[in-house]
N, C-alpha and C positions, 0 to 999 in steps of 0.2 A: 506582629511576630515575623521574623527572619526565616527560611528555609533554606538549607544548600540541598542539591537534587542533584544525585550523579544519574546521568543517561548514557544506557548502551546498547547500541544497534548493530549486531553482528549481520554482516553480507557474505555472498560468496567466498569473496576474495579479500575481505577486511572488516575491520572492526572500528566504528564508528565510537567516540568515547567525547563527553561533554559534562561541564559542570555549570548549575545555573544559582545563582543565588536569587531567589523566586523568581521575579522575569527576567532577571539580566544574565546573560550569558557570559561567564567568566572565561571559558574558552570551548572550542572544538577541534577534535583531532580526528583524522581519516588514516586509520593505521593500515597499509596496504600488505597484507602477508606473501611471502616469497612462494611463489607457483611451487618449488620444487618441495618446500617444508610440507604446504598443505597436499600434496600427491604422495608424499610420505605415509599419510594417515588412511587406512581403509575405511574409516565410516567416518561422517560428520561429528557424530558424538564425541569420537576419539580425540577432537581440536580441542575440548573442553578446557582442558588444564593449560594448554598454549594460550586460549583465547583469555582466561582469567590472570594469568601472569602479565600479559599484555595491559590490562584495564590496568592492573596495579603500576605498570612501569609509566604508564600515562599520567597515573595521579600522583607519581613521585616526582616524574619529571616537571610536572606544574606546583610542586610543591602544596598537594590538597593532604591535609591530614584526615584520613579515614573515619577517625573519630570526630570531625565537624560535619557528617553527612548526616542529612535529616531523612532522607529518604534516598531508596535507588529503584529505577522503574530501567526494564530491560523492554526490547522489542517482542512481541507478541506474535507465536509462529503459527504452525497450522494446527492448533489443538482445536479438539472436537469439542462440542457444547459448550461454547461459548458465547455469550452474548455481548453487545457492545460495551465499553467502559473499563474500568481498572478490575484487576482480580489480585486478590494476595498469592503468592506465590507458595502453594503450601506441598504437603508431601503428594498428594494426590494428582497433583499437575505434573510435579517431578517423575512421580512413576511413569505416569502416562508417555512423557518425552521420550524415557529411557527406555519402553516398552519394546520400541524398534517399529510399532504400528504406523507412526506417523509419516506424511510424504516428507521424503529428507529435503529440509530448506534451512537455511542458515539461521534463520530468524527463529527456529526451534531453541537454539541455545541462549537466546536472550534472557530468558526466563532463569534457567541453570547458572548463566554467570551473575546474574543480579542478587541470585539468592548467596552464591559463595560469597560475595564481596559483603551482603548485609548481614549474614545470620552472624557472625563473629562478634558483630558491633551491636546486635539486636534492635537493630534499625527495619522499620519495614520496607519489603520489598515488592514490587508490582510489575504485570505487565498490563498495557494499557491500547484498546481498540486493536486486538491482533488483527492478524489478516484473516482467520477463519471466522472472526465474530459474525452471529449471524441472528437479525432481527426480522429477518422476513416472515409474515405470516403463512400459516399451512397452505392458502389458496397459490401462492406463489411460487410453491415447492412442486406444484404438481406438474407431470409433463403427461405426453400422450404415451409413454413407455412405462407400465409399472415398475420396472424395475430400477428406472432412473428417476432421479429427484435433483431438484435444482437447488443448488446451495447458495451460499452469500460469498464469495470468493472475489473481493475488489480491494481498492487503495482506502480500506476503512479508515487506516489513521489520519492522512490528509484530508481527507474528503470532509470528515466530521470537524477537522480543525478548521478548515475553511468556510464552513458553513457557520461556526459559531463564531468566528473572527468577522466575516461578514455581518451577521444579526447584531456582533457588540460595535461595530462601527455604525449602526443606525440605532442604537440604544436600546435594541430590542434583546427578547430573549432566544437562543437557538431553537429551543422547544417549542416556541408558539411558530415557527416558520415552515414555510413549503419550500423545498429547494430541489432542484436539478443540480448534479454536480458531476462532470467529466475532468477525471484525471488524464491527463495527457503525458504519457510517458515513454518508456520501451515498448509497453502495452498499454492500451485505453481500457479503463472501465467507468463506467456511469451510475450512479446510484440517485436513487429518490429517497428525500428527508421529509419526515411528517414527525411531529411530536419529541424531536431529538433521536428519534430512530432511521435507521437505513431499512427500508419497507420492501424496496425492489431494489435488482441489479442487472444492469448488461455487465456480464463479466467480458474479461480479453479475449475469452473464446467463444461468445456467443454475440459478437456484434460486429463494430469497427475494425477493419485492420489499420496497423499501428507501424511504428518504425520497425519492429522485430517480431511482430505476430500478425497472422494471416486471419484472425478475427473469425468471423461465421462465414462459413463456404458450404454451398449447397452438398447437404448431406450424402445424397446417391455418389455423387463424385467421389467423397471420399471413401464409402465403401468399396468403389469400383477399386480406387487406388490401394487401399489397404489387401484386396483377394487378388491385385495384379500379378503377384510375385516379384514386382521390380522392387520391392522397398523392403524393410525390416520396420518393425513397429518403432524402433527409436528413430529413424529415419523419418518417418511418417509424421511423427511429434515435433521433429527438429524442424520441418515446415510448415507446422502449426505455431511453437515457439522457438523464437532465436534465429530461424534461416526465413521465416516468412516477410508479410507485409513488404514496406518501403525496400527494406533489404534483397531482398527476392526480385522484387521489380525493378529497381534502378541501381542496384549491387551497392548500395551505402544505407546506414539506418540512421546517419547525421542528418539532421533537418536542415542544418548552416551549409553543409555541402549542397545538398539536394536545390537548397535558394539560389547557390551560386549557379547550378546546373540552368534553373531559370533565367536567372538574369542575362546568362550568356544565350538564350535564346533555344534551349531544348524543351521544344514541345510535348513531348512524352512526357518529361519530367512534371512540367505544369499539369498536365493533364492527371497525374498519378496523384498531387499532391492535391488538386481538388477532387479527386475522388476519395481520397482520407477524409478530407473536411467534409464531403455530403455525408458519408457515412457516419461520422462522428454525429454530423446534425440530425440523421435519422436516430441514432441511438439513444440522443436526449429527446427527440420526439417521442418515442417509443415508451419512455416512462411516464410521459406527461399523464395518462390516466391513473397511475397509481396514486398521484395526489388532485386527484380529479380535474385534471388540466387547468388548475390553478397556481402556478407556481408565483412565489414572489419574486425570483429571481432563478438564473442561470449561471451557475459559477464554472468557470474554466480555470483550471490550475495543474501542477504536474510540471517537470520538467521544458516541456514540448510547449507548454502554454507561454513560454519566451518568444515563442514565435508570432509576430505580429502578421505576418502574412497567413499564417494559418488561422489562428483566432480571429482574424478578420473576415476569413471566407466564412468561418462557422458562424459568426454573429448574423452575417446577412442572411443564412437561411433560417436563425431560430429566434431573432431580435422581437417578431411578432409575437411570440408567446409569453415573453418576461423580459424585464432588463437583464443583460449580460454584463457581468461581474468577471474581470480577468485576474487571476491571485497567483501569480507563476510560482513555480518551485516547487522541491518535495516536501520541506519543511517538518520532515520527520522528527529531528531531534529537540524542537523547540515544542512540538506537538505531545510527544512525551513528556518533556518536561512538565507544561504547564497541566496535563491531567494529574500527574504526581503531586501538583502544587494545590490543585482544586481537593485533592483528597486530604491531603496534610492539613488543609484549611477547614475541612468540614464542608466544603460546599458540594462534594459529591461522596458517595459511599463507595469503596472497594468492595467485590462481591468474593467469597468463598467460592472456589472452584469444587465441584462434584461432578465427578465422572459418572455418567451414566452405563 
């Protein structure tokens, strides 16, 4: 049976829209929103009607009749109490998103836009592998400070999709494999996969530095910085996310530019790049005990994985642990579409969201 799937992925300054017929991508379009328009909204949720209209305009432009859609899938955001996989967008989920309690993140709009498109059509609408999806066992959540618990914030969507893609390339089931997946993007997250679940993570603020993020920094230095009187809370957060990592050390977060600097003989740029690779390798090794130090493979993915220089250095550190596979790119749109397709085909079951 043929299924036509609409995929919606809202970002901070853009909305990506795609339509798939089963596995075949009919189109993907990335709409960049005017900065002045975005700044005119007081709150992220105020952008909802504008984003819905944008999706409808894209469908019209590509002559896609809404009645032909078999399902709509939106990017899942920072919604609490989720596990990995698909969730139907129900009233409890929408109420949670609209409550104002969530961390402000453009992906929170994914469910609301998908529901608005699908509801008049009586078409199923889901989110899939949300950013906040958490399968960590209780033991992995305990920290040395009782008031603080570890949470599973990582690049869930692409990491699981690449784990599944690699397993299928071997003719094996993803649920039968032990994998370590490093997503290399503006932020780096590393995840341990067992039984089709992510059972532990190295988060983007708890491990290696990356193009735009500082990663794990000795805590006492951060405490001193916070109480020095020199920085506001917002400024310290910026040092951690957005203005940290390669951007802080070398003045750019563009790995292509850094590799040009290295090729031109910049020894400090070379040292920093090596340090990033070393820290990523340490993060991979840090998760090996979660799968009993018996990974079937280590997967390097994300946009930065296109850098053969960086992945080559990482491979040199970790190839003795397991075969290393490089599957570059973000793959978000196809990952969402294939999640929806499996649910429509009955290969997976979508869950009902129940807020605790």
